[in-house]
Backbone as JSON, one array per atom type, in Angstrom:
{
  "sequence": "MSKIAIRKERLGGVIFNVMNYTLLLLFSLACLLPFVNVVASSFASTQEIVQKKFILFPTTFSLDAYRYIFSTPTIFKGLGVSIFITLAGTIVSMTLTALMAYGLSRRYLLGRNFINFLIVFSMLFSGGMIPTFLVVKAVGLIDSYWSMIIPTAINAFNLIIMRNFFQALPDSLEESAKIDGANDFRILLQIMIPLALPSIATLSLFYGVSYWNTYMNAILYLNESRMWPLQVLLRQIVIVSSGMDGNSSVVDIVPPSQTIKMSVIVVATVPMLIAYPFVQKHFTKGALLGSVKG",
  "N": [[46.08, -37.15, -59.03], [43.11, -35.97, -57.61], [40.34, -33.91, -58.85], [39.21, -32.42, -56.82], [41.24, -32.25, -54.94], [43.09, -30.8, -56.42], [41.73, -28.37, -56.71], [41.6, -27.57, -54.02], [44.3, -27.22, -53.53], [44.89, -25.13, -55.29], [43.2, -23.17, -54.19], [44.36, -22.9, -51.65], [46.83, -21.83, -52.44], [46.01, -19.37, -53.51], [44.92, -18.11, -51.23], [47.22, -17.99, -49.66], [48.82, -16.25, -51.22], [47.24, -13.92, -51.16], [47.33, -13.3, -48.41], [50.07, -12.88, -48.14], [50.5, -10.64, -49.86], [48.86, -8.8, -48.56], [50.1, -8.53, -46.02], [52.61, -7.56, -46.84], [51.82, -5.18, -48.02], [50.77, -3.79, -45.81], [53.1, -3.59, -44.28], [54.66, -2.03, -46.01], [53.18, 0.34, -46.03], [53.47, 1.04, -43.34], [56.14, 1.73, -43.34], [56.23, 3.8, -45.22], [54.26, 5.78, -44.66], [55.05, 7.33, -42.3], [57.19, 8.84, -43.38], [55.86, 10.24, -45.41], [54.22, 11.76, -43.79], [56.12, 13.39, -42.53], [57.11, 14.9, -44.72], [54.74, 16.13, -45.61], [54.04, 17.59, -43.31], [56.11, 19.39, -43.25], [55.38, 21.21, -45.16], [53.07, 22.25, -44.16], [50.91, 24.66, -42.53], [51.43, 26.68, -39.55], [49.25, 26.62, -37.74], [47.84, 24.35, -38.6], [49.61, 22.19, -38.16], [49.74, 22.24, -35.44], [47.13, 21.69, -34.68], [46.56, 19.19, -35.82], [47.65, 15.86, -35.36], [48.65, 14.04, -37.15], [49.53, 14.28, -40.49], [48.79, 13.86, -43.83], [48.37, 15.22, -46.15], [48.77, 18.58, -46.61], [46.34, 21.03, -45.85], [46.6, 23.75, -46.02], [48.97, 25.11, -47.89], [52.35, 25.86, -47.32], [55.47, 27.53, -47.51], [57.05, 28.57, -45.58], [58.74, 27.38, -43.69], [60.87, 26.35, -45.22], [61.78, 28.69, -46.4], [62.74, 29.89, -44.14], [64.84, 28.15, -43.4], [66.6, 28.4, -45.6], [67.22, 31.05, -45.5], [69.63, 32.26, -45.09], [72.98, 32.6, -46.3], [74.68, 30.92, -44.99], [73.7, 28.34, -44.74], [73.93, 27.33, -47.29], [76.66, 27.24, -47.59], [77.25, 25.33, -45.66], [76.0, 23.17, -46.9], [77.64, 22.91, -49.13], [80.02, 22.17, -47.84], [79.28, 19.68, -46.76], [78.81, 18.26, -49.13], [81.39, 18.25, -50.23], [82.82, 16.81, -48.24], [81.45, 14.39, -48.39], [81.88, 13.51, -51.09], [84.75, 13.58, -51.34], [85.45, 11.99, -49.14], [84.2, 9.55, -49.77], [85.57, 8.81, -52.11], [88.23, 8.58, -51.15], [87.86, 6.61, -49.17], [86.86, 4.39, -50.65], [89.01, 3.94, -52.36], [91.13, 3.24, -50.6], [89.92, 1.07, -49.33], [89.5, -0.74, -51.47], [92.18, -1.24, -52.29], [93.31, -2.39, -49.95], [91.57, -4.53, -49.54], [91.97, -6.1, -51.82], [94.64, -6.87, -51.5], [94.47, -8.39, -49.12], [92.89, -10.43, -50.01], [94.5, -12.12, -51.39], [95.88, -15.22, -51.08], [98.52, -15.85, -50.72], [99.7, -13.8, -49.33], [101.87, -12.66, -46.84], [101.34, -12.94, -43.37], [98.63, -12.6, -43.56], [96.39, -13.79, -42.24], [96.7, -12.83, -39.63], [96.4, -10.08, -39.96], [93.76, -10.02, -40.89], [92.54, -10.89, -38.56], [93.03, -8.7, -36.87], [91.44, -6.79, -38.14], [88.83, -7.78, -37.8], [88.84, -7.72, -35.01], [88.85, -4.98, -34.56], [86.24, -4.38, -35.15], [84.88, -5.17, -32.93], [86.05, -3.97, -30.71], [87.07, -0.7, -29.86], [89.17, 2.25, -29.7], [87.85, 4.33, -28.45], [86.17, 7.5, -27.76], [87.7, 9.64, -26.54], [90.53, 8.81, -26.66], [90.69, 8.67, -29.49], [90.17, 11.34, -30.18], [92.44, 12.55, -29.05], [94.45, 11.45, -30.64], [93.76, 12.49, -33.18], [94.1, 15.2, -32.62], [96.84, 15.22, -32.04], [98.05, 14.69, -34.49], [97.5, 16.97, -35.84], [94.99, 17.55, -37.05], [92.81, 18.93, -36.14], [90.21, 21.28, -36.67], [90.24, 20.86, -39.41], [89.08, 19.69, -42.56], [89.84, 17.16, -43.2], [89.82, 15.77, -40.88], [87.31, 14.77, -40.76], [87.4, 12.71, -42.5], [89.8, 11.04, -42.61], [90.06, 9.63, -40.01], [87.93, 7.81, -40.18], [88.26, 6.42, -42.53], [88.41, 3.77, -43.49], [86.06, 1.3, -43.29], [85.55, -1.52, -41.35], [83.66, -3.56, -41.79], [82.79, -3.05, -44.46], [85.21, -3.45, -45.71], [85.66, -6.19, -45.32], [83.52, -7.25, -46.8], [84.25, -6.48, -49.44], [86.74, -7.72, -49.62], [86.02, -10.45, -49.5], [84.61, -10.56, -51.86], [86.62, -10.17, -53.85], [88.09, -12.41, -53.22], [86.44, -14.46, -53.97], [86.58, -14.5, -56.7], [87.78, -16.28, -59.6], [91.0, -17.82, -59.41], [92.31, -18.2, -61.75], [92.01, -15.96, -63.34], [93.85, -14.05, -62.35], [96.21, -15.53, -62.67], [96.34, -15.87, -65.46], [96.62, -13.21, -66.26], [99.08, -12.56, -65.15], [100.75, -14.24, -66.59], [100.63, -12.95, -69.0], [102.17, -10.8, -68.39], [101.28, -8.81, -66.65], [101.34, -6.75, -63.74], [100.55, -6.74, -60.15], [99.18, -4.35, -59.53], [98.19, -3.51, -62.0], [96.54, -5.67, -62.58], [94.61, -5.34, -60.61], [93.43, -2.85, -61.35], [92.57, -3.18, -64.05], [91.29, -5.63, -64.25], [90.15, -6.71, -61.8], [88.75, -4.5, -60.59], [86.82, -3.65, -62.63], [85.19, -5.97, -62.59], [84.23, -5.81, -60.05], [82.41, -3.76, -59.89], [79.57, -3.71, -59.16], [79.76, -4.27, -56.37], [81.41, -2.16, -55.59], [79.77, 0.06, -56.17], [77.71, -0.34, -54.31], [79.06, -0.27, -51.81], [80.08, 2.28, -51.99], [77.76, 3.75, -51.72], [77.15, 3.12, -49.06], [79.38, 4.29, -47.74], [79.03, 6.94, -48.61], [76.54, 7.72, -47.46], [77.27, 7.54, -44.78], [79.28, 9.55, -44.56], [77.77, 11.77, -45.34], [76.0, 12.02, -43.23], [77.65, 12.88, -41.23], [78.18, 14.02, -38.05], [78.85, 13.88, -35.18], [81.67, 13.77, -35.32], [82.17, 16.23, -36.5], [81.31, 17.96, -34.49], [83.22, 17.37, -32.55], [85.76, 17.84, -33.74], [85.76, 20.19, -35.28], [86.01, 23.45, -34.59], [85.37, 25.96, -35.54], [82.6, 27.69, -36.65], [82.12, 28.33, -39.3], [83.05, 26.21, -40.72], [81.38, 24.14, -40.35], [79.51, 21.23, -41.28], [76.44, 20.42, -43.08], [74.68, 18.96, -41.41], [75.26, 19.74, -38.76], [74.65, 22.47, -38.85], [71.92, 22.31, -39.37], [71.08, 21.24, -37.0], [71.56, 23.43, -35.31], [69.66, 25.17, -36.33], [67.3, 23.87, -35.61], [67.52, 24.08, -32.84], [67.34, 26.86, -32.51], [64.76, 27.29, -33.55], [63.31, 26.03, -31.62], [63.49, 27.71, -29.55], [65.59, 27.51, -27.76], [68.04, 28.62, -27.93], [68.5, 31.62, -28.21], [70.52, 33.38, -28.88], [71.92, 32.5, -31.05], [73.69, 32.8, -34.13], [73.04, 31.71, -36.52], [70.71, 32.11, -38.01], [68.7, 35.0, -38.73], [66.06, 35.65, -38.39], [62.76, 35.38, -36.97], [61.78, 32.17, -35.94], [59.38, 30.4, -37.87], [57.54, 28.22, -37.19], [56.69, 24.94, -35.78], [57.11, 23.37, -37.94], [59.66, 23.59, -38.84], [61.34, 21.59, -37.82], [60.44, 19.35, -39.22], [60.96, 20.08, -41.87], [63.71, 20.25, -41.78], [64.44, 17.56, -41.56], [63.66, 16.69, -44.1], [65.35, 18.2, -45.78], [67.82, 17.15, -45.05], [67.57, 14.54, -45.87], [66.73, 14.25, -48.55], [68.91, 14.62, -50.52], [70.34, 12.14, -50.35], [68.31, 10.4, -51.09], [68.02, 11.12, -53.72], [70.44, 10.27, -54.77], [70.34, 7.53, -54.41], [68.76, 6.02, -56.41], [70.57, 5.77, -58.56], [72.37, 3.82, -57.89], [70.83, 1.77, -57.14], [70.2, -0.53, -58.65], [72.47, -2.02, -58.4], [72.56, -2.55, -55.75], [71.45, -4.76, -54.14], [72.7, -6.98, -55.37], [75.45, -6.29, -55.15], [75.78, -6.14, -52.36], [75.41, -8.75, -51.55], [77.2, -10.34, -52.95], [79.75, -10.38, -51.82], [79.34, -11.51, -49.36], [79.06, -14.18, -48.9], [81.17, -16.13, -48.94], [83.77, -16.8, -46.55]],
  "CA": [[45.48, -36.24, -58.05], [41.72, -35.7, -57.97], [40.0, -32.52, -59.12], [38.96, -31.74, -55.54], [42.55, -31.95, -54.34], [43.7, -29.73, -57.21], [41.03, -27.13, -56.35], [42.03, -27.18, -52.68], [45.68, -26.72, -53.63], [44.83, -23.8, -55.9], [42.59, -22.25, -53.21], [45.39, -22.62, -50.64], [47.82, -20.92, -53.03], [45.4, -18.04, -53.61], [44.84, -17.56, -49.87], [48.59, -17.67, -49.26], [49.25, -15.04, -51.94], [46.49, -12.78, -50.63], [47.88, -12.97, -47.09], [51.4, -12.31, -48.35], [50.36, -9.29, -50.4], [48.28, -7.95, -47.52], [51.14, -8.24, -45.03], [53.63, -6.71, -47.47], [51.22, -3.85, -48.19], [50.73, -3.15, -44.49], [54.48, -3.26, -43.91], [55.09, -0.9, -46.86], [52.51, 1.55, -45.53], [54.09, 1.39, -42.06], [57.42, 2.38, -43.63], [56.06, 4.97, -46.07], [53.4, 6.83, -44.1], [55.78, 8.31, -41.47], [57.95, 9.77, -44.23], [54.88, 11.14, -46.04], [53.79, 12.7, -42.74], [57.19, 14.37, -42.35], [57.13, 15.8, -45.88], [53.51, 16.93, -45.59], [54.11, 18.51, -42.18], [57.07, 20.46, -43.55], [54.69, 22.19, -46.01], [51.84, 22.67, -43.51], [50.95, 25.92, -41.79], [51.65, 26.53, -38.12], [48.0, 26.23, -37.08], [47.46, 22.99, -38.97], [50.47, 21.2, -37.53], [49.4, 22.24, -34.02], [45.81, 21.09, -34.5], [46.54, 17.8, -36.27], [48.8, 15.06, -34.95], [49.17, 13.29, -38.29], [49.15, 14.96, -41.72], [49.19, 13.2, -45.08], [48.33, 16.25, -47.19], [48.43, 19.85, -45.94], [45.22, 21.8, -46.42], [47.15, 25.08, -46.31], [50.36, 24.9, -48.35], [53.21, 26.94, -46.86], [56.92, 27.34, -47.69], [57.72, 29.38, -44.58], [59.82, 26.62, -43.04], [62.01, 26.28, -46.13], [62.33, 30.05, -46.5], [63.5, 30.12, -42.9], [66.09, 27.38, -43.44], [67.49, 28.91, -46.63], [67.22, 32.52, -45.43], [70.99, 32.75, -44.88], [73.97, 31.88, -47.12], [75.41, 29.94, -44.18], [73.19, 26.99, -44.99], [74.48, 26.88, -48.57], [78.06, 26.88, -47.35], [77.21, 24.03, -44.98], [75.67, 22.18, -47.92], [78.87, 22.69, -49.91], [80.95, 21.41, -47.0], [78.81, 18.3, -46.7], [79.04, 17.64, -50.44], [82.84, 18.0, -50.34], [83.2, 15.71, -47.33], [80.86, 13.14, -48.9], [82.57, 13.09, -52.31], [86.16, 13.29, -51.06], [85.52, 10.87, -48.22], [83.83, 8.32, -50.48], [86.68, 8.45, -53.01], [89.36, 8.12, -50.33], [87.5, 5.35, -48.51], [86.77, 3.31, -51.62], [90.36, 3.66, -52.86], [91.87, 2.5, -49.56], [89.23, -0.21, -49.11], [89.78, -1.64, -52.6], [93.58, -1.64, -52.24], [93.54, -3.29, -48.83], [90.78, -5.74, -49.74], [92.62, -6.93, -52.84], [95.83, -7.47, -50.9], [94.08, -9.42, -48.15], [92.23, -11.55, -50.69], [95.52, -13.0, -51.96], [96.23, -16.23, -50.07], [99.98, -15.92, -50.55], [100.17, -12.63, -48.58], [102.42, -13.0, -45.54], [100.65, -12.31, -42.25], [97.25, -12.31, -43.96], [95.45, -14.21, -41.2], [96.84, -11.94, -38.47], [95.8, -8.79, -40.34], [92.31, -10.23, -40.88], [92.12, -10.94, -37.15], [93.02, -7.32, -36.36], [90.3, -6.09, -38.72], [87.64, -8.25, -37.08], [88.97, -7.24, -33.64], [88.47, -3.56, -34.54], [84.78, -4.29, -35.19], [84.36, -5.47, -31.59], [86.64, -3.07, -29.72], [87.66, 0.52, -30.41], [89.9, 3.03, -28.71], [86.95, 5.24, -27.73], [86.1, 8.88, -28.22], [88.79, 10.49, -26.04], [91.79, 8.46, -27.33], [90.63, 9.06, -30.9], [90.33, 12.79, -30.23], [93.85, 12.88, -28.77], [95.24, 11.11, -31.83], [93.45, 13.48, -34.21], [94.74, 16.46, -32.23], [98.3, 15.06, -32.1], [98.51, 14.74, -35.88], [97.21, 18.29, -36.37], [93.81, 17.56, -37.91], [91.74, 19.74, -35.56], [89.8, 22.36, -37.57], [90.56, 20.47, -40.79], [88.07, 18.82, -43.12], [90.36, 15.8, -43.25], [89.46, 15.09, -39.63], [86.04, 14.1, -41.02], [87.61, 11.65, -43.48], [90.89, 10.1, -42.32], [89.81, 8.69, -38.9], [86.92, 6.81, -40.53], [88.46, 6.17, -43.96], [88.14, 2.37, -43.82], [85.1, 0.61, -42.44], [85.95, -2.93, -41.31], [82.62, -4.39, -42.41], [82.88, -2.87, -45.9], [86.46, -4.06, -46.14], [85.46, -7.64, -45.36], [82.64, -7.53, -47.93], [85.01, -6.38, -50.68], [87.77, -8.77, -49.61], [85.36, -11.7, -49.85], [84.27, -10.5, -53.29], [87.85, -10.45, -54.6], [88.53, -13.77, -52.91], [85.56, -15.39, -54.66], [86.88, -14.53, -58.13], [88.67, -17.39, -59.95], [92.44, -17.54, -59.42], [92.81, -18.27, -63.13], [92.07, -14.6, -63.89], [95.13, -13.47, -61.96], [97.29, -16.31, -63.27], [96.4, -15.55, -66.89], [97.14, -11.86, -66.41], [100.52, -12.57, -64.83], [101.43, -14.86, -67.72], [100.72, -11.9, -70.02], [103.11, -9.78, -67.94], [100.66, -7.77, -65.84], [101.67, -6.77, -62.31], [99.38, -6.76, -59.27], [98.43, -3.09, -59.62], [97.46, -3.52, -63.27], [95.47, -6.67, -62.44], [93.54, -4.74, -59.81], [92.75, -1.77, -62.07], [92.0, -3.55, -65.34], [90.52, -6.88, -64.2], [89.35, -6.86, -60.58], [87.85, -3.36, -60.37], [85.63, -3.74, -63.5], [84.32, -7.05, -62.14], [83.71, -5.48, -58.72], [81.62, -2.53, -59.95], [78.37, -3.76, -58.3], [80.17, -4.15, -54.98], [81.92, -0.8, -55.39], [78.62, 0.98, -56.14], [77.0, -0.53, -53.05], [79.88, 0.23, -50.7], [80.16, 3.74, -52.14], [76.54, 4.27, -51.11], [77.32, 3.01, -47.61], [80.31, 5.33, -47.31], [78.45, 8.25, -48.87], [75.54, 8.01, -46.43], [77.99, 7.76, -43.52], [79.91, 10.88, -44.59], [76.73, 12.79, -45.41], [75.42, 12.16, -41.9], [78.69, 13.23, -40.25], [77.72, 14.98, -37.05], [79.64, 13.86, -33.97], [83.05, 14.14, -35.62], [82.21, 17.68, -36.73], [81.21, 18.59, -33.17], [84.46, 17.14, -31.8], [87.01, 18.26, -34.39], [85.64, 21.49, -35.94], [85.65, 24.48, -33.62], [84.91, 27.15, -36.24], [81.25, 27.46, -37.18], [82.11, 28.47, -40.76], [83.46, 24.94, -41.3], [80.4, 23.11, -39.99], [78.71, 20.63, -42.36], [75.0, 20.7, -43.08], [73.98, 18.34, -40.28], [75.46, 20.56, -37.56], [73.89, 23.7, -39.04], [70.51, 21.99, -39.21], [70.86, 21.11, -35.54], [71.47, 24.78, -34.77], [68.38, 25.73, -36.74], [66.28, 23.26, -34.76], [67.66, 24.67, -31.51], [66.79, 28.22, -32.57], [63.31, 27.22, -33.74], [62.71, 25.56, -30.37], [63.64, 28.76, -28.56], [66.56, 27.12, -26.75], [69.27, 29.38, -28.09], [68.13, 32.86, -28.86], [71.69, 34.16, -29.25], [72.61, 31.88, -32.17], [73.83, 33.67, -35.29], [72.82, 30.95, -37.74], [69.66, 32.8, -38.75], [68.41, 36.3, -38.16], [64.63, 35.92, -38.36], [62.04, 34.61, -35.97], [61.34, 30.89, -36.49], [57.95, 30.44, -38.18], [56.69, 27.22, -36.54], [57.24, 23.62, -35.51], [57.41, 22.72, -39.22], [61.1, 23.66, -39.05], [61.94, 20.29, -37.54], [60.1, 18.44, -40.3], [61.67, 20.48, -43.09], [65.12, 19.89, -41.58], [64.56, 16.13, -41.91], [63.55, 16.58, -45.55], [66.57, 18.76, -46.38], [68.94, 16.25, -44.78], [67.33, 13.21, -46.43], [66.49, 14.25, -49.99], [70.09, 14.35, -51.36], [70.64, 10.7, -50.4], [67.24, 9.76, -51.86], [68.31, 11.39, -55.13], [71.6, 9.46, -55.18], [70.09, 6.09, -54.29], [68.34, 5.32, -57.64], [71.68, 5.53, -59.48], [73.1, 2.61, -57.48], [69.84, 0.81, -56.63], [70.24, -1.79, -59.38], [73.63, -2.78, -57.93], [72.58, -2.6, -54.29], [71.27, -6.12, -53.61], [73.75, -7.84, -55.92], [76.75, -5.93, -54.58], [75.84, -6.43, -50.94], [75.4, -10.19, -51.29], [78.28, -11.05, -53.61], [80.9, -10.56, -50.95], [78.94, -11.91, -48.0], [78.8, -15.61, -48.85], [82.36, -16.86, -48.55], [84.53, -16.15, -45.49]],
  "C": [[44.06, -35.88, -58.51], [41.49, -34.21, -58.2], [39.78, -31.74, -57.83], [40.28, -31.34, -54.88], [43.23, -30.8, -55.07], [43.07, -28.39, -56.86], [41.45, -26.64, -54.97], [43.44, -26.6, -52.71], [45.71, -25.32, -54.23], [44.25, -22.77, -54.93], [43.59, -21.9, -52.12], [46.45, -21.67, -51.15], [47.3, -19.51, -53.13], [45.35, -17.37, -52.24], [46.23, -17.15, -49.38], [49.08, -16.39, -49.92], [48.55, -13.8, -51.41], [47.05, -12.34, -49.27], [49.26, -12.34, -47.23], [51.32, -10.87, -48.83], [49.8, -8.33, -49.36], [49.32, -7.55, -46.48], [52.21, -7.31, -45.6], [53.1, -5.29, -47.67], [51.18, -3.11, -46.87], [52.12, -2.74, -44.03], [54.99, -2.07, -44.71], [54.46, 0.4, -46.38], [53.12, 2.0, -44.21], [55.43, 2.08, -42.26], [57.23, 3.72, -44.36], [55.3, 6.11, -45.41], [54.13, 7.79, -43.17], [56.57, 9.31, -42.29], [57.02, 10.75, -44.94], [54.4, 12.18, -45.03], [54.85, 13.78, -42.52], [57.2, 15.39, -43.48], [55.91, 16.71, -45.87], [53.54, 17.97, -44.48], [55.07, 19.66, -42.45], [56.45, 21.55, -44.43], [53.4, 22.72, -45.37], [52.02, 24.01, -42.8], [51.12, 25.65, -40.3], [50.4, 26.03, -37.41], [47.64, 24.78, -37.37], [48.3, 21.95, -38.26], [50.24, 21.14, -36.02], [48.09, 21.51, -33.78], [45.78, 19.61, -34.83], [47.81, 17.08, -35.82], [49.43, 14.3, -36.11], [48.63, 13.91, -39.57], [49.68, 14.17, -42.91], [49.18, 14.17, -46.26], [47.91, 17.56, -46.53], [47.29, 20.57, -46.63], [45.65, 23.21, -46.78], [48.63, 24.92, -46.63], [51.21, 26.11, -47.97], [54.68, 26.57, -47.05], [57.72, 28.12, -46.65], [58.9, 28.65, -43.95], [61.06, 26.58, -43.92], [62.63, 27.65, -46.37], [63.19, 30.36, -45.29], [64.85, 29.39, -42.93], [67.09, 27.98, -44.41], [67.55, 30.44, -46.64], [68.62, 33.09, -45.24], [71.94, 31.96, -45.76], [74.76, 30.85, -46.33], [74.98, 28.52, -44.48], [73.73, 26.45, -46.3], [75.95, 26.51, -48.44], [78.14, 25.54, -46.63], [76.88, 22.91, -45.95], [76.89, 21.86, -48.77], [79.9, 21.89, -49.14], [80.56, 19.94, -46.94], [79.04, 17.57, -48.02], [80.52, 17.32, -50.62], [83.26, 16.82, -49.48], [82.68, 14.38, -47.86], [81.62, 12.63, -50.12], [84.02, 12.7, -52.04], [86.3, 12.08, -50.16], [85.21, 9.55, -48.9], [84.95, 7.86, -51.4], [87.86, 7.9, -52.23], [89.05, 6.75, -49.72], [87.46, 4.19, -49.49], [88.15, 2.96, -52.18], [91.13, 2.82, -51.85], [91.24, 1.13, -49.32], [89.55, -1.21, -50.21], [91.23, -2.13, -52.57], [93.83, -2.65, -51.13], [92.79, -4.6, -49.02], [91.43, -6.66, -50.76], [93.86, -7.61, -52.27], [95.48, -8.61, -49.94], [93.37, -10.6, -48.8], [93.22, -12.52, -51.31], [96.03, -13.94, -50.87], [97.73, -16.32, -49.8], [100.54, -14.72, -49.77], [100.65, -13.05, -47.2], [101.69, -12.25, -44.43], [99.19, -12.0, -42.52], [96.25, -12.64, -42.86], [95.5, -13.28, -39.99], [96.2, -10.58, -38.76], [94.27, -8.91, -40.36], [91.77, -10.28, -39.46], [92.05, -9.53, -36.56], [91.82, -6.54, -36.89], [89.01, -6.49, -38.0], [87.66, -7.75, -35.63], [88.53, -5.78, -33.53], [86.96, -3.36, -34.63], [84.17, -4.49, -33.82], [84.83, -4.47, -30.55], [87.26, -1.87, -30.43], [88.34, 1.3, -29.3], [89.01, 3.95, -27.9], [87.08, 6.66, -28.2], [87.31, 9.71, -27.81], [90.14, 10.1, -26.66], [91.81, 8.85, -28.81], [90.81, 10.56, -31.06], [91.79, 13.19, -30.0], [94.75, 12.56, -29.95], [95.02, 12.13, -32.93], [94.11, 14.82, -33.89], [96.26, 16.37, -32.37], [98.83, 15.15, -33.52], [98.11, 16.04, -36.57], [96.0, 18.38, -37.29], [92.63, 18.34, -37.32], [91.48, 20.94, -36.46], [90.27, 22.11, -39.0], [89.47, 19.54, -41.28], [88.53, 17.37, -43.17], [90.11, 15.05, -41.95], [88.11, 14.39, -39.75], [86.23, 12.84, -41.86], [88.61, 10.6, -43.01], [90.58, 9.16, -41.16], [88.81, 7.58, -39.23], [87.05, 6.37, -41.99], [88.12, 4.75, -44.35], [87.18, 1.8, -42.8], [85.39, -0.89, -42.51], [84.93, -3.82, -41.99], [82.68, -4.29, -43.93], [84.13, -3.52, -46.46], [86.31, -5.58, -46.27], [84.57, -8.04, -46.53], [83.43, -7.51, -49.23], [86.11, -7.43, -50.75], [87.18, -10.11, -50.03], [84.96, -11.73, -51.32], [85.5, -10.82, -54.14], [88.28, -11.9, -54.42], [87.7, -14.81, -53.65], [85.82, -15.46, -56.16], [87.87, -15.66, -58.43], [90.14, -16.97, -59.96], [93.0, -17.53, -60.83], [92.88, -16.9, -63.79], [93.42, -13.95, -63.59], [96.3, -14.21, -62.62], [97.45, -15.99, -64.75], [97.0, -14.17, -67.12], [98.63, -11.8, -66.12], [101.33, -13.24, -65.93], [101.62, -13.85, -68.85], [101.6, -10.74, -69.6], [102.52, -8.67, -67.1], [101.1, -7.89, -64.38], [100.4, -6.68, -61.47], [98.53, -5.5, -59.4], [97.61, -3.04, -60.9], [96.32, -4.53, -63.23], [94.31, -6.09, -61.68], [92.74, -3.73, -60.62], [91.99, -2.27, -63.29], [91.14, -4.82, -65.31], [89.58, -6.9, -63.0], [88.33, -5.74, -60.4], [86.65, -3.41, -61.31], [84.65, -4.84, -63.07], [83.63, -6.71, -60.82], [82.81, -4.25, -58.72], [80.32, -2.6, -59.14], [78.7, -3.61, -56.82], [80.67, -2.75, -54.66], [80.78, 0.2, -55.3], [77.89, 0.88, -54.81], [77.78, 0.04, -51.88], [80.06, 1.73, -50.78], [78.92, 4.4, -51.54], [76.64, 4.22, -49.6], [78.23, 4.12, -47.09], [79.71, 6.72, -47.49], [77.42, 8.65, -47.82], [76.22, 8.3, -45.1], [78.62, 9.15, -43.48], [78.86, 12.0, -44.63], [76.12, 13.06, -44.03], [76.44, 12.49, -40.83], [78.19, 14.32, -39.31], [78.66, 15.03, -35.84], [81.09, 14.26, -34.22], [83.18, 15.63, -35.86], [82.13, 18.44, -35.41], [82.54, 18.51, -32.43], [85.65, 17.86, -32.41], [86.95, 19.63, -35.06], [85.14, 22.52, -34.95], [85.06, 25.73, -34.28], [83.57, 26.85, -36.92], [81.2, 27.57, -38.71], [82.48, 27.17, -41.46], [82.45, 23.83, -41.04], [79.71, 22.54, -41.23], [77.23, 20.87, -42.14], [74.31, 20.16, -41.84], [74.09, 19.17, -39.01], [74.66, 21.86, -37.67], [72.39, 23.46, -38.88], [70.16, 21.8, -37.75], [70.72, 22.49, -34.91], [70.14, 25.43, -35.12], [67.24, 25.17, -35.89], [66.32, 23.85, -33.36], [67.05, 26.07, -31.47], [65.28, 28.19, -32.69], [62.58, 26.74, -32.5], [62.83, 26.59, -29.26], [64.64, 28.46, -27.48], [67.82, 27.96, -26.8], [68.98, 30.64, -28.87], [69.3, 33.69, -29.32], [72.42, 33.59, -30.46], [72.61, 32.83, -33.36], [73.59, 32.94, -36.59], [71.76, 31.61, -38.61], [69.31, 34.08, -38.01], [66.92, 36.62, -38.11], [63.98, 35.02, -37.34], [61.57, 33.3, -36.59], [59.84, 30.88, -36.72], [57.11, 29.47, -37.39], [57.45, 25.94, -36.28], [57.58, 22.88, -36.8], [58.9, 22.76, -39.54], [61.73, 22.28, -38.87], [61.65, 19.29, -38.66], [60.86, 18.79, -41.58], [63.16, 20.19, -42.99], [65.35, 18.43, -41.95], [64.53, 15.96, -43.43], [64.83, 17.06, -46.22], [67.75, 17.81, -46.2], [68.8, 14.91, -45.49], [67.27, 13.2, -47.95], [67.75, 14.01, -50.83], [70.45, 12.87, -51.45], [69.57, 9.94, -51.17], [67.45, 9.98, -53.36], [69.44, 10.5, -55.62], [71.28, 7.98, -55.23], [69.66, 5.43, -55.6], [69.48, 4.99, -58.59], [72.46, 4.26, -59.13], [72.14, 1.51, -57.03], [69.94, -0.54, -57.34], [71.43, -2.66, -58.97], [73.55, -3.12, -56.45], [72.51, -4.04, -53.76], [72.38, -7.04, -54.08], [75.1, -7.56, -55.28], [76.87, -6.27, -53.12], [75.96, -7.92, -50.65], [76.59, -10.91, -51.9], [79.44, -11.33, -52.69], [80.57, -11.07, -49.57], [78.71, -13.41, -47.86], [80.01, -16.36, -48.33], [83.11, -16.09, -47.48], [85.99, -16.2, -45.76]]
}
């Protein structure tokens, strides 16, 4: 290859890299700037947020919106409810998902194909809101925190991901353990679960985010306001700050400004952002390990 051809190839590679980095930078800014605007607007004063349509750094720093949100112990109770639902729901969901996924990953399980068909079928068709509500009411879960957990305990997509992960592991692991006298439950706990930690961490994040954002189920199944999770209480705060419900008892002071809506987004998002770094290193690996084989 001549020197001219080599120079052209190098120049083409440089141009390609520059274009790639430029596009990725623009895409990153498009994703990051709206969130920065939300955070900055939550700390801005009332006049500034009215005068400016887009804020990256508030000129007048104000905590009025956050004082308004946390001005009542009700919000802390809602935070505690959300934490309980998220932790308990994630533990229950991951336990049931792992048990069912391991069973369905065994090729010798009777009726395995039919059960897998039912799982995929549930991803396409559901009973609907009213039938689900009637079932929850019939089993006595109305005004119970378990109504936030049990109806959505197993996600079909997450189940398939974990089933495929277990199915991709060598059969020799199970055969060797059975020769040593281990039963299926011991094989799952001592061999399969340790190997599946990346997948478990990823699916736990999926379940945790789902339970943290629980809103519609709380509206449907929880009639008492003292049992509402954080998301429902934040909705009430937004309604009060918008002047749509002046009789609400969630807060007792006059809403300071439009920054309430921005600060509500921050309060609802930050806990998940704090949890994400702890499972980030497993996220890509865990999500892809179980998505290759069917």
